[in-house]
C-alpha positions as CSV (number, residue, x, y, z in Angstrom):
1,X,10.4,-9.6,-14.1
2,X,13.7,-10.7,-12.6
3,X,13.9,-12.1,-9.1
4,X,15.4,-8.9,-7.6
5,X,12.8,-6.6,-9.0
6,X,10.0,-9.0,-8.0
7,X,11.5,-9.3,-4.5
8,X,11.5,-5.5,-4.1
9,X,7.9,-5.3,-5.2
10,X,6.8,-8.1,-2.9
11,X,8.8,-6.6,-0.1
12,X,6.9,-3.3,-0.4
13,X,3.6,-5.1,-0.2
14,X,4.8,-7.1,2.8
15,X,5.8,-3.8,4.5
16,X,2.4,-2.3,3.7
17,X,0.6,-5.4,5.2
18,X,2.8,-5.8,8.3
19,X,3.0,-2.1,9.1
20,X,-0.1,-0.4,7.9
21,X,-2.8,-2.5,6.3
22,X,-3.0,-6.2,7.2
23,X,-6.4,-6.4,5.6
24,X,-4.7,-5.8,2.2
25,X,-3.7,-9.5,2.4
26,X,-6.8,-10.6,4.3
27,X,-4.9,-11.2,7.6
28,X,-4.9,-9.8,11.1
29,X,-1.9,-8.9,13.3
30,X,-1.9,-9.9,16.9
31,X,-1.4,-7.3,19.7
32,X,2.4,-7.6,19.2
33,X,2.3,-7.2,15.5
34,X,2.8,-10.9,14.6
35,X,1.1,-12.6,11.6
36,X,1.1,-16.3,11.0
37,X,3.5,-16.9,8.1
38,X,1.1,-19.4,6.4
39,X,-1.7,-16.8,6.5
40,X,0.5,-14.1,5.0
41,X,1.7,-16.4,2.2
42,X,-1.9,-17.5,1.5
43,X,-3.2,-13.9,1.6
44,X,-0.5,-12.6,-0.7
45,X,-1.2,-15.5,-3.2
46,X,-4.9,-14.8,-3.1
47,X,-4.2,-11.2,-3.9
48,X,-2.2,-12.0,-7.0
49,X,1.2,-11.7,-5.4
50,X,2.8,-15.2,-5.8
51,X,5.1,-16.0,-2.9
52,X,6.2,-19.1,-1.1
53,X,8.1,-19.7,2.1
54,X,11.5,-19.8,0.4
55,X,10.8,-16.5,-1.4
56,X,9.6,-14.9,1.8
57,X,12.7,-15.9,3.7
58,X,14.9,-14.6,0.9
59,X,13.1,-11.2,1.0
60,X,13.4,-11.0,4.8
61,X,17.1,-12.1,4.7
62,X,17.9,-9.7,1.9
63,X,16.2,-6.6,3.3
64,X,18.9,-4.0,3.8
65,X,17.0,-2.3,6.5
66,X,16.1,-5.5,8.4
67,X,12.5,-4.5,8.5
68,X,11.1,-7.9,9.5
69,X,11.6,-10.6,12.0
70,X,10.5,-14.2,12.2
71,X,9.4,-15.6,15.6
72,X,11.9,-17.9,17.2
73,X,10.0,-21.0,16.0
74,X,9.6,-19.5,12.5
75,X,5.8,-19.7,12.4
76,X,5.1,-15.9,12.7
77,X,6.5,-12.7,11.0
78,X,6.3,-9.1,11.9
79,X,7.7,-5.7,11.0
80,X,10.3,-4.5,13.5
81,X,9.0,-0.9,13.6
82,X,7.3,1.8,11.5
83,X,3.7,0.7,12.2
84,X,0.7,3.0,11.7
85,X,-1.5,0.3,13.2
86,X,-1.7,0.0,17.0
87,X,0.6,-2.8,18.0
88,X,3.2,-3.4,20.8
89,X,6.4,-4.8,19.2
90,X,7.8,-5.4,22.7
91,X,10.7,-3.0,22.4
92,X,12.5,-2.1,25.6
93,X,13.2,1.4,26.8
94,X,16.9,2.1,26.3
95,X,19.3,4.9,27.2
96,X,20.3,6.7,24.0
97,X,23.7,7.7,23.0
98,X,24.7,11.4,23.3
99,X,23.4,12.3,19.9
100,X,21.1,10.7,17.3
101,X,20.2,11.8,13.8
102,X,17.1,12.3,11.7
103,X,17.2,12.4,7.9
104,X,14.7,14.5,6.1
105,X,14.4,16.6,3.0
106,X,15.6,20.2,2.8
107,X,12.1,21.4,1.9
108,X,10.8,20.3,5.3
109,X,13.5,22.0,7.4
110,X,11.6,25.2,8.1
111,X,8.6,23.5,9.6
112,X,10.6,20.9,11.6
113,X,12.9,23.6,13.1
114,X,9.8,25.5,14.2
115,X,7.7,22.7,15.6
116,X,10.1,19.7,16.1
117,X,9.6,16.1,14.9
118,X,6.4,14.3,15.5
119,X,5.4,10.8,14.6
120,X,2.7,11.7,12.1
121,X,0.9,8.5,11.1
122,X,3.5,6.2,12.8
123,X,3.8,5.1,16.4
124,X,7.2,6.7,16.8
125,X,9.7,9.2,15.4
126,X,12.6,7.2,13.7
127,X,16.1,8.2,14.5
128,X,19.5,6.7,13.5
129,X,22.7,6.3,15.3
130,X,24.8,7.5,12.3
131,X,24.8,10.3,9.8
132,X,25.1,8.0,6.8
133,X,21.8,6.2,7.5
134,X,20.1,9.6,8.1
135,X,21.3,10.8,4.7
136,X,19.8,7.7,3.0
137,X,16.5,8.3,4.8
138,X,16.5,12.0,3.8
139,X,17.2,11.2,0.1
140,X,13.9,9.3,-0.1
141,X,12.1,12.6,0.3
142,X,14.2,14.9,-1.8
143,X,17.5,16.8,-1.3
144,X,18.6,15.4,2.0
145,X,19.3,17.2,5.3
146,X,20.4,15.7,8.5
147,X,19.3,16.9,11.9
148,X,21.2,16.2,15.1
149,X,19.1,15.3,18.1
150,X,20.5,16.1,21.6
151,X,19.2,12.7,22.8
152,X,21.2,12.8,26.1
153,X,19.6,16.1,27.1
154,X,16.2,14.8,26.0
155,X,16.6,11.7,28.2
156,X,17.8,13.8,31.1
157,X,14.6,15.9,30.6
158,X,12.4,12.8,30.9
159,X,11.9,11.7,27.2
160,X,11.9,8.0,26.6
161,X,13.8,6.2,23.8
162,X,13.6,2.7,22.5
163,X,15.9,0.7,20.3
164,X,14.2,-1.6,17.7
165,X,15.5,-5.0,16.8
166,X,17.0,-3.6,13.6
167,X,18.8,-0.8,15.2
168,X,16.4,2.1,14.6
169,X,16.1,4.5,17.6
170,X,12.5,5.5,18.4
171,X,10.9,8.2,20.5
172,X,7.4,9.8,20.6
173,X,8.5,13.3,19.6
174,X,11.5,15.6,19.4
175,X,10.8,19.2,20.3
176,X,12.6,21.8,18.2
177,X,14.8,22.9,21.1
178,X,16.7,19.6,20.9
179,X,17.4,19.8,17.2
180,X,20.3,21.3,15.2
181,X,21.1,21.2,11.6
182,X,24.0,18.7,11.0
183,X,24.2,18.5,7.2
184,X,22.3,20.3,4.4
185,X,23.0,19.4,0.8
186,X,21.5,22.4,-0.9
187,X,20.0,25.8,-0.1
188,X,16.3,26.0,0.4
189,X,14.4,27.7,-2.4
């Protein structure tokens, strides 16, 4: 397997471990989502996923979504957001721009427009500041659609927003009244 394919495969496992199932690598996350780098590397190697510090740094550096961060001293690593495990990644509440976007698949539009966006298995609903990113997110689930979120009105109405280290906007939910269809790439069946 070439380095790029191997890095993608390892990156998916790192994401699983640091966001959802740390026990898959035999590690534990602290209350802020940090894992000791040495323990992650040892746990991955023990589970048949060969990695060293150099390869881990390459994966983190090359991740187009900037999913991970090293601690300032480089001894710990964590996912920036997207956790289904209960951790506090120490993000600060931030006033949002006037409008944010959520990418989804056309097949989910009916339900979302009726009930709004909820965090499902994650700690937060993920929103983006630009339509292009939302389109990419939506494509992961099928024919993409982009919803505009009236984030300024939501904030005025008391909803809180946070901005993760990698530029993803987060909130706990988005009621349907704050959503409008921005872009739809095909008609629903």
